[in-house]
ChimeraX commands (.cxc) that place a marker at each C-alpha (Angstrom):
marker #1 position 42.31,178.71,113.42 radius 0.5
marker #1 position 45.27,176.34,113.17 radius 0.5
marker #1 position 43.02,173.36,113.89 radius 0.5
marker #1 position 40.57,174.46,111.18 radius 0.5
marker #1 position 43.41,174.79,108.65 radius 0.5
marker #1 position 44.74,171.31,109.51 radius 0.5
marker #1 position 41.23,169.84,109.20 radius 0.5
marker #1 position 40.74,171.60,105.88 radius 0.5
marker #1 position 44.05,170.23,104.50 radius 0.5
marker #1 position 43.15,166.75,105.70 radius 0.5
marker #1 position 39.75,166.89,103.99 radius 0.5
marker #1 position 41.23,168.17,100.71 radius 0.5
marker #1 position 43.94,165.49,100.76 radius 0.5
marker #1 position 41.34,162.83,101.36 radius 0.5
marker #1 position 39.17,164.26,98.58 radius 0.5
marker #1 position 41.94,164.20,95.98 radius 0.5
marker #1 position 43.04,160.70,97.01 radius 0.5
marker #1 position 39.45,159.52,96.70 radius 0.5
marker #1 position 39.09,161.21,93.30 radius 0.5
marker #1 position 42.29,159.65,91.96 radius 0.5
marker #1 position 41.21,156.26,93.21 radius 0.5
marker #1 position 37.88,156.66,91.46 radius 0.5
marker #1 position 39.61,157.79,88.27 radius 0.5
marker #1 position 41.75,154.66,88.29 radius 0.5
marker #1 position 38.72,152.48,88.86 radius 0.5
marker #1 position 36.84,154.36,86.14 radius 0.5
marker #1 position 39.50,153.70,83.47 radius 0.5
marker #1 position 37.53,152.69,80.42 radius 0.5
marker #1 position 39.09,149.53,79.03 radius 0.5
marker #1 position 36.42,149.56,76.30 radius 0.5
marker #1 position 37.32,153.04,75.09 radius 0.5
marker #1 position 36.62,154.20,71.53 radius 0.5
marker #1 position 38.41,156.81,69.45 radius 0.5
marker #1 position 35.25,158.68,68.41 radius 0.5
marker #1 position 36.53,161.91,66.92 radius 0.5
marker #1 position 35.61,165.22,65.37 radius 0.5
marker #1 position 37.87,166.18,62.48 radius 0.5
marker #1 position 38.77,169.43,60.73 radius 0.5
marker #1 position 40.86,169.45,57.56 radius 0.5
marker #1 position 42.44,172.08,55.32 radius 0.5
marker #1 position 43.69,171.06,51.87 radius 0.5
marker #1 position 45.29,172.36,48.71 radius 0.5
marker #1 position 43.13,171.14,45.82 radius 0.5
marker #1 position 44.52,169.92,42.51 radius 0.5
marker #1 position 42.96,168.70,39.29 radius 0.5
marker #1 position 44.14,165.33,38.01 radius 0.5
marker #1 position 43.65,163.97,34.48 radius 0.5
marker #1 position 43.32,167.49,33.08 radius 0.5
marker #1 position 42.49,167.90,29.40 radius 0.5
marker #1 position 45.31,169.28,27.28 radius 0.5
marker #1 position 45.60,173.01,27.79 radius 0.5
marker #1 position 43.83,173.11,31.16 radius 0.5
marker #1 position 45.99,174.47,33.95 radius 0.5
marker #1 position 45.48,175.76,37.48 radius 0.5
marker #1 position 46.06,179.34,38.46 radius 0.5
marker #1 position 46.00,180.74,41.97 radius 0.5
marker #1 position 45.42,178.90,45.23 radius 0.5
marker #1 position 42.66,176.26,45.34 radius 0.5
marker #1 position 41.51,175.31,48.82 radius 0.5
marker #1 position 39.29,172.88,50.66 radius 0.5
marker #1 position 37.84,172.91,54.17 radius 0.5
marker #1 position 36.54,169.63,55.62 radius 0.5
marker #1 position 34.84,168.85,58.93 radius 0.5
marker #1 position 32.73,166.12,60.49 radius 0.5
marker #1 position 32.50,163.33,63.05 radius 0.5
marker #1 position 33.76,159.73,62.87 radius 0.5
marker #1 position 32.39,156.85,64.95 radius 0.5
marker #1 position 35.07,154.37,66.00 radius 0.5
marker #1 position 34.54,150.57,65.94 radius 0.5
marker #1 position 37.49,148.66,67.55 radius 0.5
marker #1 position 38.16,145.23,66.04 radius 0.5
marker #1 position 40.69,143.66,68.43 radius 0.5
marker #1 position 41.25,143.23,72.17 radius 0.5
marker #1 position 43.98,145.89,72.33 radius 0.5
marker #1 position 41.64,148.30,70.50 radius 0.5
marker #1 position 44.48,149.62,68.38 radius 0.5
marker #1 position 42.90,148.46,65.13 radius 0.5
marker #1 position 39.39,149.26,64.01 radius 0.5
marker #1 position 36.97,150.80,61.59 radius 0.5
marker #1 position 35.70,154.35,61.38 radius 0.5
marker #1 position 32.39,155.48,59.86 radius 0.5
marker #1 position 31.60,159.16,59.74 radius 0.5
marker #1 position 29.52,161.99,58.41 radius 0.5
marker #1 position 30.72,165.44,57.45 radius 0.5
marker #1 position 30.92,168.09,54.80 radius 0.5
marker #1 position 33.43,170.00,52.72 radius 0.5
marker #1 position 33.75,173.22,50.75 radius 0.5
marker #1 position 36.14,173.11,47.79 radius 0.5
marker #1 position 37.39,175.63,45.25 radius 0.5
marker #1 position 39.35,174.99,42.04 radius 0.5
marker #1 position 41.03,177.92,40.31 radius 0.5
marker #1 position 41.79,177.07,36.68 radius 0.5
marker #1 position 41.36,178.23,33.08 radius 0.5
marker #1 position 38.36,176.07,32.09 radius 0.5
marker #1 position 35.53,178.44,31.21 radius 0.5
marker #1 position 31.95,177.18,31.70 radius 0.5
marker #1 position 29.16,179.00,29.86 radius 0.5
marker #1 position 25.46,178.10,30.00 radius 0.5
marker #1 position 23.67,177.84,26.66 radius 0.5
marker #1 position 19.98,177.99,25.85 radius 0.5
marker #1 position 18.21,174.71,26.69 radius 0.5
marker #1 position 20.23,174.04,29.88 radius 0.5
marker #1 position 23.33,172.84,28.05 radius 0.5
marker #1 position 26.86,174.04,28.72 radius 0.5
marker #1 position 29.85,175.03,26.66 radius 0.5
marker #1 position 33.41,174.40,27.83 radius 0.5
marker #1 position 36.48,176.18,26.53 radius 0.5
marker #1 position 40.02,176.95,27.61 radius 0.5
marker #1 position 40.82,180.55,28.45 radius 0.5
marker #1 position 43.79,182.06,26.66 radius 0.5
marker #1 position 45.54,184.74,28.71 radius 0.5
marker #1 position 46.73,186.42,25.52 radius 0.5
marker #1 position 43.20,186.96,24.18 radius 0.5
marker #1 position 41.02,187.14,27.31 radius 0.5
marker #1 position 41.70,189.45,30.25 radius 0.5
marker #1 position 40.28,188.14,33.52 radius 0.5
marker #1 position 41.02,188.26,37.23 radius 0.5
marker #1 position 39.69,184.85,38.28 radius 0.5
marker #1 position 38.01,181.74,36.94 radius 0.5
marker #1 position 36.98,178.98,39.32 radius 0.5
marker #1 position 34.33,176.52,40.35 radius 0.5
marker #1 position 33.17,175.53,43.81 radius 0.5
marker #1 position 31.78,172.26,45.12 radius 0.5
marker #1 position 29.99,171.78,48.45 radius 0.5
marker #1 position 29.79,168.11,49.41 radius 0.5
marker #1 position 28.07,166.00,52.03 radius 0.5
marker #1 position 30.64,163.32,52.85 radius 0.5
marker #1 position 30.77,159.90,54.48 radius 0.5
marker #1 position 34.28,158.61,55.28 radius 0.5
marker #1 position 34.86,154.88,55.82 radius 0.5
marker #1 position 38.26,154.12,57.33 radius 0.5
marker #1 position 40.51,151.27,58.39 radius 0.5
marker #1 position 42.28,152.60,61.49 radius 0.5
marker #1 position 45.54,151.69,63.20 radius 0.5
marker #1 position 46.84,153.62,66.23 radius 0.5
marker #1 position 49.10,153.28,69.27 radius 0.5
marker #1 position 46.49,154.56,71.73 radius 0.5
marker #1 position 45.37,152.98,75.00 radius 0.5
marker #1 position 42.76,153.70,77.69 radius 0.5
marker #1 position 44.80,156.50,79.31 radius 0.5
marker #1 position 46.98,157.87,76.50 radius 0.5
marker #1 position 45.47,160.59,74.33 radius 0.5
marker #1 position 48.60,161.39,72.31 radius 0.5
marker #1 position 49.45,158.62,69.88 radius 0.5
marker #1 position 50.56,157.73,66.35 radius 0.5
marker #1 position 47.88,156.89,63.81 radius 0.5
marker #1 position 47.45,155.68,60.24 radius 0.5
marker #1 position 43.93,155.86,58.81 radius 0.5
marker #1 position 43.09,154.86,55.23 radius 0.5
marker #1 position 39.88,154.10,53.42 radius 0.5
marker #1 position 37.23,155.49,51.09 radius 0.5
marker #1 position 35.34,158.77,51.26 radius 0.5
marker #1 position 31.95,159.01,49.57 radius 0.5
marker #1 position 30.54,162.40,48.63 radius 0.5
marker #1 position 27.19,163.77,47.50 radius 0.5
marker #1 position 27.21,167.14,45.75 radius 0.5
marker #1 position 24.93,169.61,47.53 radius 0.5
marker #1 position 25.70,172.64,45.39 radius 0.5
marker #1 position 28.18,174.00,42.87 radius 0.5
marker #1 position 29.07,177.36,41.35 radius 0.5
marker #1 position 31.08,178.27,38.25 radius 0.5
marker #1 position 32.44,181.81,38.41 radius 0.5
marker #1 position 34.30,183.96,35.87 radius 0.5
marker #1 position 35.40,187.50,36.68 radius 0.5
marker #1 position 36.52,189.70,33.80 radius 0.5
marker #1 position 39.25,192.24,34.32 radius 0.5
marker #1 position 36.84,195.13,33.79 radius 0.5
marker #1 position 33.76,193.46,35.39 radius 0.5
marker #1 position 31.58,193.96,32.32 radius 0.5
marker #1 position 31.43,190.30,31.24 radius 0.5
marker #1 position 31.29,188.46,34.56 radius 0.5
marker #1 position 29.69,185.01,34.56 radius 0.5
marker #1 position 28.22,183.19,37.54 radius 0.5
marker #1 position 26.36,179.90,37.09 radius 0.5
marker #1 position 24.87,177.94,39.99 radius 0.5
marker #1 position 23.94,174.27,40.02 radius 0.5
marker #1 position 25.75,173.28,36.84 radius 0.5
marker #1 position 24.04,170.02,35.88 radius 0.5
marker #1 position 27.15,168.54,34.29 radius 0.5
marker #1 position 28.81,167.97,37.69 radius 0.5
marker #1 position 28.71,164.43,39.04 radius 0.5
marker #1 position 26.35,164.27,42.02 radius 0.5
marker #1 position 28.06,161.21,43.52 radius 0.5
marker #1 position 31.82,161.30,43.95 radius 0.5
marker #1 position 34.18,159.07,45.87 radius 0.5
marker #1 position 37.89,158.44,46.28 radius 0.5
marker #1 position 40.57,156.93,48.47 radius 0.5
marker #1 position 41.72,158.81,51.57 radius 0.5
marker #1 position 44.80,158.54,53.76 radius 0.5
marker #1 position 45.84,160.34,56.93 radius 0.5
marker #1 position 48.80,159.74,59.23 radius 0.5
marker #1 position 50.47,161.58,62.05 radius 0.5
marker #1 position 50.90,162.07,65.78 radius 0.5
marker #1 position 48.35,163.52,68.18 radius 0.5
marker #1 position 46.36,166.38,66.63 radius 0.5
marker #1 position 48.52,167.07,63.56 radius 0.5
marker #1 position 48.12,164.70,60.64 radius 0.5
marker #1 position 49.05,164.64,56.96 radius 0.5
marker #1 position 45.98,164.12,54.73 radius 0.5
marker #1 position 45.64,162.92,51.13 radius 0.5
marker #1 position 42.58,162.26,48.95 radius 0.5
marker #1 position 42.50,160.95,45.38 radius 0.5
marker #1 position 39.18,161.04,43.52 radius 0.5
marker #1 position 38.22,157.86,41.68 radius 0.5
marker #1 position 35.29,159.47,39.88 radius 0.5
marker #1 position 35.46,162.41,37.44 radius 0.5
marker #1 position 34.19,165.77,38.65 radius 0.5
marker #1 position 32.08,166.15,35.50 radius 0.5
marker #1 position 29.60,163.88,33.75 radius 0.5
marker #1 position 30.41,162.44,30.31 radius 0.5
marker #1 position 28.47,165.13,28.44 radius 0.5
marker #1 position 31.00,167.74,29.59 radius 0.5
marker #1 position 33.57,168.02,26.79 radius 0.5
marker #1 position 35.94,170.37,25.03 radius 0.5
marker #1 position 35.45,170.05,21.26 radius 0.5
marker #1 position 34.46,166.41,21.69 radius 0.5
marker #1 position 37.11,165.51,24.29 radius 0.5
marker #1 position 35.45,164.30,27.50 radius 0.5
marker #1 position 36.61,166.17,30.61 radius 0.5
marker #1 position 37.79,163.39,32.92 radius 0.5
marker #1 position 39.40,165.65,35.53 radius 0.5
marker #1 position 39.32,164.32,39.09 radius 0.5
marker #1 position 39.96,165.92,42.48 radius 0.5
marker #1 position 43.24,165.52,44.36 radius 0.5
marker #1 position 43.49,167.04,47.86 radius 0.5
marker #1 position 46.64,167.37,49.97 radius 0.5
marker #1 position 46.81,169.02,53.36 radius 0.5
marker #1 position 46.43,168.66,57.12 radius 0.5
marker #1 position 43.71,167.02,59.18 radius 0.5
marker #1 position 43.14,167.67,62.88 radius 0.5
marker #1 position 41.40,165.13,65.13 radius 0.5
marker #1 position 39.64,166.20,68.31 radius 0.5
marker #1 position 38.40,163.64,70.85 radius 0.5
marker link #1:1,2 radius 0.2
marker link #1:2,3 radius 0.2
marker link #1:3,4 radius 0.2
marker link #1:4,5 radius 0.2
marker link #1:5,6 radius 0.2
marker link #1:6,7 radius 0.2
marker link #1:7,8 radius 0.2
marker link #1:8,9 radius 0.2
marker link #1:9,10 radius 0.2
marker link #1:10,11 radius 0.2
marker link #1:11,12 radius 0.2
marker link #1:12,13 radius 0.2
marker link #1:13,14 radius 0.2
marker link #1:14,15 radius 0.2
marker link #1:15,16 radius 0.2
marker link #1:16,17 radius 0.2
marker link #1:17,18 radius 0.2
marker link #1:18,19 radius 0.2
marker link #1:19,20 radius 0.2
marker link #1:20,21 radius 0.2
marker link #1:21,22 radius 0.2
marker link #1:22,23 radius 0.2
marker link #1:23,24 radius 0.2
marker link #1:24,25 radius 0.2
marker link #1:25,26 radius 0.2
marker link #1:26,27 radius 0.2
marker link #1:27,28 radius 0.2
marker link #1:28,29 radius 0.2
marker link #1:29,30 radius 0.2
marker link #1:30,31 radius 0.2
marker link #1:31,32 radius 0.2
marker link #1:32,33 radius 0.2
marker link #1:33,34 radius 0.2
marker link #1:34,35 radius 0.2
marker link #1:35,36 radius 0.2
marker link #1:36,37 radius 0.2
marker link #1:37,38 radius 0.2
marker link #1:38,39 radius 0.2
marker link #1:39,40 radius 0.2
marker link #1:40,41 radius 0.2
marker link #1:41,42 radius 0.2
marker link #1:42,43 radius 0.2
marker link #1:43,44 radius 0.2
marker link #1:44,45 radius 0.2
marker link #1:45,46 radius 0.2
marker link #1:46,47 radius 0.2
marker link #1:47,48 radius 0.2
marker link #1:48,49 radius 0.2
marker link #1:49,50 radius 0.2
marker link #1:50,51 radius 0.2
marker link #1:51,52 radius 0.2
marker link #1:52,53 radius 0.2
marker link #1:53,54 radius 0.2
marker link #1:54,55 radius 0.2
marker link #1:55,56 radius 0.2
marker link #1:56,57 radius 0.2
marker link #1:57,58 radius 0.2
marker link #1:58,59 radius 0.2
marker link #1:59,60 radius 0.2
marker link #1:60,61 radius 0.2
marker link #1:61,62 radius 0.2
marker link #1:62,63 radius 0.2
marker link #1:63,64 radius 0.2
marker link #1:64,65 radius 0.2
marker link #1:65,66 radius 0.2
marker link #1:66,67 radius 0.2
marker link #1:67,68 radius 0.2
marker link #1:68,69 radius 0.2
marker link #1:69,70 radius 0.2
marker link #1:70,71 radius 0.2
marker link #1:71,72 radius 0.2
marker link #1:72,73 radius 0.2
marker link #1:73,74 radius 0.2
marker link #1:74,75 radius 0.2
marker link #1:75,76 radius 0.2
marker link #1:76,77 radius 0.2
marker link #1:77,78 radius 0.2
marker link #1:78,79 radius 0.2
marker link #1:79,80 radius 0.2
marker link #1:80,81 radius 0.2
marker link #1:81,82 radius 0.2
marker link #1:82,83 radius 0.2
marker link #1:83,84 radius 0.2
marker link #1:84,85 radius 0.2
marker link #1:85,86 radius 0.2
marker link #1:86,87 radius 0.2
marker link #1:87,88 radius 0.2
marker link #1:88,89 radius 0.2
marker link #1:89,90 radius 0.2
marker link #1:90,91 radius 0.2
marker link #1:91,92 radius 0.2
marker link #1:92,93 radius 0.2
marker link #1:93,94 radius 0.2
marker link #1:94,95 radius 0.2
marker link #1:95,96 radius 0.2
marker link #1:96,97 radius 0.2
marker link #1:97,98 radius 0.2
marker link #1:98,99 radius 0.2
marker link #1:99,100 radius 0.2
marker link #1:100,101 radius 0.2
marker link #1:101,102 radius 0.2
marker link #1:102,103 radius 0.2
marker link #1:103,104 radius 0.2
marker link #1:104,105 radius 0.2
marker link #1:105,106 radius 0.2
marker link #1:106,107 radius 0.2
marker link #1:107,108 radius 0.2
marker link #1:108,109 radius 0.2
marker link #1:109,110 radius 0.2
marker link #1:110,111 radius 0.2
marker link #1:111,112 radius 0.2
marker link #1:112,113 radius 0.2
marker link #1:113,114 radius 0.2
marker link #1:114,115 radius 0.2
marker link #1:115,116 radius 0.2
marker link #1:116,117 radius 0.2
marker link #1:117,118 radius 0.2
marker link #1:118,119 radius 0.2
marker link #1:119,120 radius 0.2
marker link #1:120,121 radius 0.2
marker link #1:121,122 radius 0.2
marker link #1:122,123 radius 0.2
marker link #1:123,124 radius 0.2
marker link #1:124,125 radius 0.2
marker link #1:125,126 radius 0.2
marker link #1:126,127 radius 0.2
marker link #1:127,128 radius 0.2
marker link #1:128,129 radius 0.2
marker link #1:129,130 radius 0.2
marker link #1:130,131 radius 0.2
marker link #1:131,132 radius 0.2
marker link #1:132,133 radius 0.2
marker link #1:133,134 radius 0.2
marker link #1:134,135 radius 0.2
marker link #1:135,136 radius 0.2
marker link #1:136,137 radius 0.2
marker link #1:137,138 radius 0.2
marker link #1:138,139 radius 0.2
marker link #1:139,140 radius 0.2
marker link #1:140,141 radius 0.2
marker link #1:141,142 radius 0.2
marker link #1:142,143 radius 0.2
marker link #1:143,144 radius 0.2
marker link #1:144,145 radius 0.2
marker link #1:145,146 radius 0.2
marker link #1:146,147 radius 0.2
marker link #1:147,148 radius 0.2
marker link #1:148,149 radius 0.2
marker link #1:149,150 radius 0.2
marker link #1:150,151 radius 0.2
marker link #1:151,152 radius 0.2
marker link #1:152,153 radius 0.2
marker link #1:153,154 radius 0.2
marker link #1:154,155 radius 0.2
marker link #1:155,156 radius 0.2
marker link #1:156,157 radius 0.2
marker link #1:157,158 radius 0.2
marker link #1:158,159 radius 0.2
marker link #1:159,160 radius 0.2
marker link #1:160,161 radius 0.2
marker link #1:161,162 radius 0.2
marker link #1:162,163 radius 0.2
marker link #1:163,164 radius 0.2
marker link #1:164,165 radius 0.2
marker link #1:165,166 radius 0.2
marker link #1:166,167 radius 0.2
marker link #1:167,168 radius 0.2
marker link #1:168,169 radius 0.2
marker link #1:169,170 radius 0.2
marker link #1:170,171 radius 0.2
marker link #1:171,172 radius 0.2
marker link #1:172,173 radius 0.2
marker link #1:173,174 radius 0.2
marker link #1:174,175 radius 0.2
marker link #1:175,176 radius 0.2
marker link #1:176,177 radius 0.2
marker link #1:177,178 radius 0.2
marker link #1:178,179 radius 0.2
marker link #1:179,180 radius 0.2
marker link #1:180,181 radius 0.2
marker link #1:181,182 radius 0.2
marker link #1:182,183 radius 0.2
marker link #1:183,184 radius 0.2
marker link #1:184,185 radius 0.2
marker link #1:185,186 radius 0.2
marker link #1:186,187 radius 0.2
marker link #1:187,188 radius 0.2
marker link #1:188,189 radius 0.2
marker link #1:189,190 radius 0.2
marker link #1:190,191 radius 0.2
marker link #1:191,192 radius 0.2
marker link #1:192,193 radius 0.2
marker link #1:193,194 radius 0.2
marker link #1:194,195 radius 0.2
marker link #1:195,196 radius 0.2
marker link #1:196,197 radius 0.2
marker link #1:197,198 radius 0.2
marker link #1:198,199 radius 0.2
marker link #1:199,200 radius 0.2
marker link #1:200,201 radius 0.2
marker link #1:201,202 radius 0.2
marker link #1:202,203 radius 0.2
marker link #1:203,204 radius 0.2
marker link #1:204,205 radius 0.2
marker link #1:205,206 radius 0.2
marker link #1:206,207 radius 0.2
marker link #1:207,208 radius 0.2
marker link #1:208,209 radius 0.2
marker link #1:209,210 radius 0.2
marker link #1:210,211 radius 0.2
marker link #1:211,212 radius 0.2
marker link #1:212,213 radius 0.2
marker link #1:213,214 radius 0.2
marker link #1:214,215 radius 0.2
marker link #1:215,216 radius 0.2
marker link #1:216,217 radius 0.2
marker link #1:217,218 radius 0.2
marker link #1:218,219 radius 0.2
marker link #1:219,220 radius 0.2
marker link #1:220,221 radius 0.2
marker link #1:221,222 radius 0.2
marker link #1:222,223 radius 0.2
marker link #1:223,224 radius 0.2
marker link #1:224,225 radius 0.2
marker link #1:225,226 radius 0.2
marker link #1:226,227 radius 0.2
marker link #1:227,228 radius 0.2
marker link #1:228,229 radius 0.2
marker link #1:229,230 radius 0.2
marker link #1:230,231 radius 0.2
marker link #1:231,232 radius 0.2
marker link #1:232,233 radius 0.2
view
């Protein structure tokens, strides 16, 4: 029995030594930081028309995959091209009502004259991030500092405008509002260490098309998103 135990320990020791040796030989010097990402943001409206304000908590959830393209020998600088999607809500006091003939009317809700529990719109986007990437990673280190910045392009898949009256007798729900811009893009920035990263997005295109207006004033509001982004190798 003792001889069997000694032989077993010898075999296991040899196995682990062989495995570690193979791992060292298998170190990928041409590694890439291909990553899945998941983000959670607080959504703001920039360039709001006078009188428009946000009420409640507006959120965004973002997820996708980014393909890494190293640009130097040390592989700590590169490009990232990805594909993903996001779900975004904006709670505010801009009421959207559909008229006859597929046109829309926009007005600002007055809390003193209109009683309501919520007023918001949702946007579901197909997104393509394009990033310039700097990081302190190497072939064996998976925890590192990173700074990624670039442009994120979005295509609007669907949208919903929702108004809920206090007594539920005048609720409004409109899907596929045609005054939303189908193509949206903005600058993005993320920075942090390991999995946890600060994330910022600033929309360069308005959320609405030019025909959306309040008494002749074009609604030029854009999306601003601030939150956390998690990267998973």
